[in-house]
MDTraj code that builds the backbone (N, CA, C; nanometers):
import mdtraj as md
import numpy as np

residues = "MET SER THR THR ILE THR LEU LYS GLY ILE PRO GLU ASN VAL TYR GLY GLN LEU LYS SER SER ALA GLU ALA ASN ARG ARG SER ILE ASN SER GLU ALA ILE ALA CYS LEU GLU THR VAL LEU LEU PRO ARG LYS THR ASN ALA LEU ALA HIS LEU GLU LYS ALA LYS SER ILE ARG ASN SER LEU THR PRO GLY GLN PHE MET PRO GLU ASP ILE ASP GLN PHE LYS ASN SER GLY ARG SER".split()
xyz = np.array([
    [-5.8667, -0.8461, 7.9374],
    [-5.8005, -0.9743, 7.9512],
    [-5.8873, -1.0819, 7.8881],
    [-5.8269, -1.1708, 7.8162],
    [-5.9024, -1.2801, 7.7547],
    [-5.8580, -1.4127, 7.8143],
    [-5.9451, -1.5096, 7.8034],
    [-5.9202, -1.6421, 7.8564],
    [-5.9434, -1.7438, 7.7465],
    [-5.8723, -1.8523, 7.7501],
    [-5.8888, -1.9594, 7.6532],
    [-5.9679, -2.0725, 7.7158],
    [-6.0678, -2.1230, 7.6415],
    [-6.1418, -2.2405, 7.6875],
    [-6.1427, -2.3428, 7.5751],
    [-6.1633, -2.4676, 7.6127],
    [-6.1771, -2.5755, 7.5162],
    [-6.3147, -2.6358, 7.5340],
    [-6.3869, -2.6533, 7.4252],
    [-6.5194, -2.7147, 7.4301],
    [-6.5078, -2.8575, 7.3801],
    [-6.5694, -2.9499, 7.4524],
    [-6.5667, -3.0909, 7.4146],
    [-6.7090, -3.1403, 7.3961],
    [-6.7239, -3.2362, 7.3098],
    [-6.8531, -3.3010, 7.2920],
    [-6.9586, -3.2139, 7.2255],
    [-6.9175, -3.1248, 7.1373],
    [-7.0135, -3.0399, 7.0669],
    [-7.0897, -3.1285, 6.9683],
    [-7.2221, -3.1293, 6.9759],
    [-7.2995, -3.2100, 6.8808],
    [-7.2715, -3.1662, 6.7362],
    [-7.2714, -3.2636, 6.6459],
    [-7.2393, -3.2358, 6.5053],
    [-7.3303, -3.1290, 6.4463],
    [-7.4604, -3.1334, 6.4794],
    [-7.5521, -3.0353, 6.4207],
    [-7.5233, -2.8947, 6.4725],
    [-7.4829, -2.8823, 6.5985],
    [-7.4480, -2.7507, 6.6538],
    [-7.3202, -2.6999, 6.5886],
    [-7.2228, -2.7884, 6.5735],
    [-7.0971, -2.7496, 6.5076],
    [-7.1231, -2.7070, 6.3637],
    [-7.2080, -2.7818, 6.2949],
    [-7.2414, -2.7482, 6.1563],
    [-7.3055, -2.6108, 6.1454],
    [-7.3967, -2.5805, 6.2368],
    [-7.4612, -2.4491, 6.2382],
    [-7.3593, -2.3392, 6.2662],
    [-7.2707, -2.3638, 6.3628],
    [-7.1681, -2.2664, 6.3972],
    [-7.0758, -2.2416, 6.2787],
    [-7.0372, -2.3490, 6.2107],
    [-6.9481, -2.3367, 6.0948],
    [-7.0170, -2.2598, 5.9819],
    [-7.1429, -2.2913, 5.9550],
    [-7.2176, -2.2206, 5.8499],
    [-7.2330, -2.0730, 5.8827],
    [-7.2637, -2.0449, 6.0092],
    [-7.2801, -1.9062, 6.0526],
    [-7.1480, -1.8306, 6.0411],
    [-7.0388, -1.8961, 6.0774],
    [-6.9067, -1.8326, 6.0668],
    [-6.8744, -1.7991, 5.9216],
    [-6.9032, -1.8913, 5.8321],
    [-6.8771, -1.8663, 5.6900],
    [-6.9634, -1.7508, 5.6388],
    [-7.0908, -1.7499, 5.6786],
    [-7.1820, -1.6441, 5.6324],
    [-7.1385, -1.5070, 5.6830],
    [-7.0811, -1.5038, 5.8031],
    [-7.0376, -1.3771, 5.8628],
    [-6.8900, -1.3475, 5.8393],
    [-6.8254, -1.4332, 5.7592],
    [-6.6825, -1.4176, 5.7276],
    [-6.5966, -1.4079, 5.8533],
    [-6.6229, -1.5020, 5.9444],
    [-6.5466, -1.5097, 6.0691],
    [-6.4879, -1.6495, 6.0830],
    [-6.3887, -1.6603, 6.1701],
    [-6.3394, -1.7929, 6.2071],
    [-6.4445, -1.8566, 6.2976],
    [-6.4357, -1.9857, 6.3142],
    [-6.5296, -2.0541, 6.4035],
    [-6.5134, -2.0004, 6.5452],
    [-6.3900, -1.9747, 6.5873],
    [-6.3658, -1.9192, 6.7204],
    [-6.4327, -1.7823, 6.7364],
    [-6.4148, -1.6945, 6.6383],
    [-6.4750, -1.5614, 6.6465],
    [-6.6270, -1.5692, 6.6445],
    [-6.6813, -1.6625, 6.5681],
    [-6.8268, -1.6793, 6.5631],
    [-6.8802, -1.7295, 6.6974],
    [-6.8073, -1.8220, 6.7594],
    [-6.8486, -1.8724, 6.8911],
    [-6.8485, -1.7594, 6.9933],
    [-6.7469, -1.6739, 6.9885],
    [-6.7409, -1.5592, 7.0799],
    [-6.8577, -1.4651, 7.0538],
    [-6.8867, -1.4375, 6.9264],
    [-6.9982, -1.3487, 6.8921],
    [-7.1303, -1.4064, 6.9425],
    [-7.1494, -1.5372, 6.9284],
    [-7.2721, -1.6020, 6.9776],
    [-7.2824, -1.5912, 7.1295],
    [-7.1726, -1.6158, 7.1983],
    [-7.1736, -1.6052, 7.3447],
    [-7.2028, -1.4622, 7.3892],
    [-7.1422, -1.3654, 7.3222],
    [-7.1667, -1.2250, 7.3580],
    [-7.3132, -1.1881, 7.3367],
    [-7.3713, -1.2358, 7.2270],
    [-7.5111, -1.2053, 7.1977],
    [-7.6035, -1.2592, 7.3068],
    [-7.5745, -1.3772, 7.3533],
    [-7.6600, -1.4411, 7.4534],
    [-7.6323, -1.3906, 7.5948],
    [-7.5063, -1.3672, 7.6278],
    [-7.4692, -1.3411, 7.7662],
    [-7.4546, -1.1941, 7.8051],
    [-7.4236, -1.1091, 7.7090],
    [-7.4016, -0.9686, 7.7435],
    [-7.5259, -0.8858, 7.7131],
    [-7.5666, -0.8039, 7.8062],
    [-7.6839, -0.7198, 7.7815],
    [-7.6537, -0.6168, 7.6738],
    [-7.7543, -0.5916, 7.5913],
    [-7.7384, -0.4914, 7.4860],
    [-7.8313, -0.3756, 7.5163],
    [-7.7733, -0.2601, 7.5289],
    [-7.8520, -0.1409, 7.5517],
    [-7.8536, -0.0623, 7.4212],
    [-7.9712, -0.0519, 7.3631],
    [-7.9839, 0.0257, 7.2407],
    [-8.0875, 0.1338, 7.2632],
    [-8.0764, 0.2354, 7.1857],
    [-8.1734, 0.3430, 7.1967],
    [-8.2334, 0.3691, 7.0592],
    [-8.3295, 0.4590, 7.0536],
    [-8.3979, 0.4879, 6.9288],
    [-8.3011, 0.5375, 6.8219],
    [-8.2037, 0.6169, 6.8609],
    [-8.1075, 0.6696, 6.7640],
    [-8.0254, 0.5576, 6.7008],
    [-7.9859, 0.4602, 6.7812],
    [-7.9096, 0.3473, 6.7285],
    [-7.9939, 0.2670, 6.6294],
    [-8.1219, 0.2462, 6.6604],
    [-8.2114, 0.1750, 6.5687],
    [-8.2283, 0.2539, 6.4388],
    [-8.2426, 0.3843, 6.4485],
    [-8.2582, 0.4684, 6.3315],
    [-8.1339, 0.4613, 6.2423],
    [-8.0165, 0.4669, 6.3023],
    [-7.8922, 0.4583, 6.2255],
    [-7.8797, 0.3231, 6.1556],
    [-7.9188, 0.2173, 6.2238],
    [-7.9147, 0.0842, 6.1632],
    [-8.0107, 0.0769, 6.0452],
    [-8.1310, 0.1302, 6.0612],
    [-8.2295, 0.1305, 5.9529],
    [-8.1771, 0.2095, 5.8326],
    [-8.1155, 0.3241, 5.8575],
    [-8.0596, 0.4053, 5.7492],
    [-7.9481, 0.3291, 5.6776],
    [-7.8660, 0.2597, 5.7527],
    [-7.7564, 0.1821, 5.6949],
    [-7.8106, 0.0730, 5.6033],
    [-7.9135, 0.0042, 5.6497],
    [-7.9736, -0.1014, 5.5678],
    [-8.0365, -0.0406, 5.4428],
    [-8.1102, 0.0678, 5.4596],
    [-8.1746, 0.1338, 5.3462],
    [-8.0709, 0.1783, 5.2427],
    [-7.9604, 0.2348, 5.2887],
    [-7.8565, 0.2830, 5.1975],
    [-7.7831, 0.1703, 5.1267],
    [-7.7883, 0.0494, 5.1827],
    [-7.7198, -0.0636, 5.1203],
    [-7.8015, -0.1254, 5.0069],
    [-7.9293, -0.0896, 4.9965],
    [-8.0148, -0.1443, 4.8918],
    [-7.9908, -0.0736, 4.7593],
    [-8.0059, -0.1490, 4.6533],
    [-7.9942, -0.0924, 4.5197],
    [-8.1189, -0.0089, 4.4909],
    [-8.1024, 0.1163, 4.4468],
    [-8.2192, 0.1986, 4.4148],
    [-8.3082, 0.1300, 4.3114],
    [-8.4383, 0.1332, 4.3350],
    [-8.5334, 0.0717, 4.2431],
    [-8.5476, -0.0777, 4.2590],
    [-8.4754, -0.1362, 4.3546],
    [-8.4812, -0.2808, 4.3750],
    [-8.6197, -0.3231, 4.4222],
    [-8.6809, -0.2421, 4.5053],
    [-8.8144, -0.2706, 4.5563],
    [-8.9059, -0.1554, 4.5191],
    [-9.0167, -0.1877, 4.4592],
    [-9.1152, -0.0876, 4.4233],
    [-9.2133, -0.0718, 4.5395],
    [-9.2733, 0.0472, 4.5559],
    [-9.3679, 0.0679, 4.6664],
    [-9.4790, -0.0371, 4.6706],
    [-9.5270, -0.0793, 4.5532],
    [-9.6324, -0.1816, 4.5506],
    [-9.5819, -0.3139, 4.6076],
    [-9.4567, -0.3475, 4.5767],
    [-9.3979, -0.4710, 4.6288],
    [-9.3859, -0.4642, 4.7807],
    [-9.3426, -0.3503, 4.8300],
    [-9.3266, -0.3337, 4.9746],
    [-9.4618, -0.3476, 5.0433],
    [-9.5663, -0.2854, 4.9878],
    [-9.7004, -0.2975, 5.0450],
    [-9.7473, -0.4425, 5.0435],
    [-9.7178, -0.5125, 4.9352],
    [-9.7567, -0.6529, 4.9259],
    [-9.6846, -0.7357, 5.0325],
    [-9.5548, -0.7112, 5.0512],
    [-9.4789, -0.7840, 5.1536],
    [-9.5372, -0.7553, 5.2930],
    [-9.5691, -0.6301, 5.3191],
    [-9.6224, -0.5924, 5.4505],
    [-9.7575, -0.6595, 5.4761],
    [-9.8387, -0.6708, 5.3710],
    [-9.9740, -0.7212, 5.3875],
    [-9.9860, -0.8725, 5.3710],
    [-9.8795, -0.9390, 5.3263],
    [-9.8895, -1.0831, 5.3071],
    [-9.9088, -1.1513, 5.4418],
    [-10.0027, -1.2410, 5.4444],
    [-10.0313, -1.3145, 5.5674],
    [-10.1259, -1.2435, 5.6620],
    [-10.1671, -1.1244, 5.6261],
    [-10.2632, -1.0518, 5.7100],
    [-10.4037, -1.0759, 5.6574],
    [-10.4975, -1.0867, 5.7466],
    [-10.6375, -1.1068, 5.7046],
    [-10.7131, -0.9776, 5.7086],
])
top = md.Topology()
chain = top.add_chain()
for i, resn in enumerate(residues, 1):
    res = top.add_residue(resn, chain, resSeq=i)
    for name in ("N", "CA", "C"):
        top.add_atom(name, md.element.get_by_symbol(name[0]), res)
traj = md.Trajectory(xyz[None], top)
């Protein structure tokens, strides 16, 4: 079951962030607001397998040869003393 709410007095900067985030995620402002509320309010239970699958998905989305091993090492070591 879903419920409808109306938000009033949203600060312009918060609305702007919500609108930008919605555009970046290809969602309506309403769907983005729901996603933000779910992220903050609903507990997320993840396990190692879920993290591994997410990592594989990200790795598979990269263009082969886009990052060289030397570049990756440099990124990992940047800012370390």
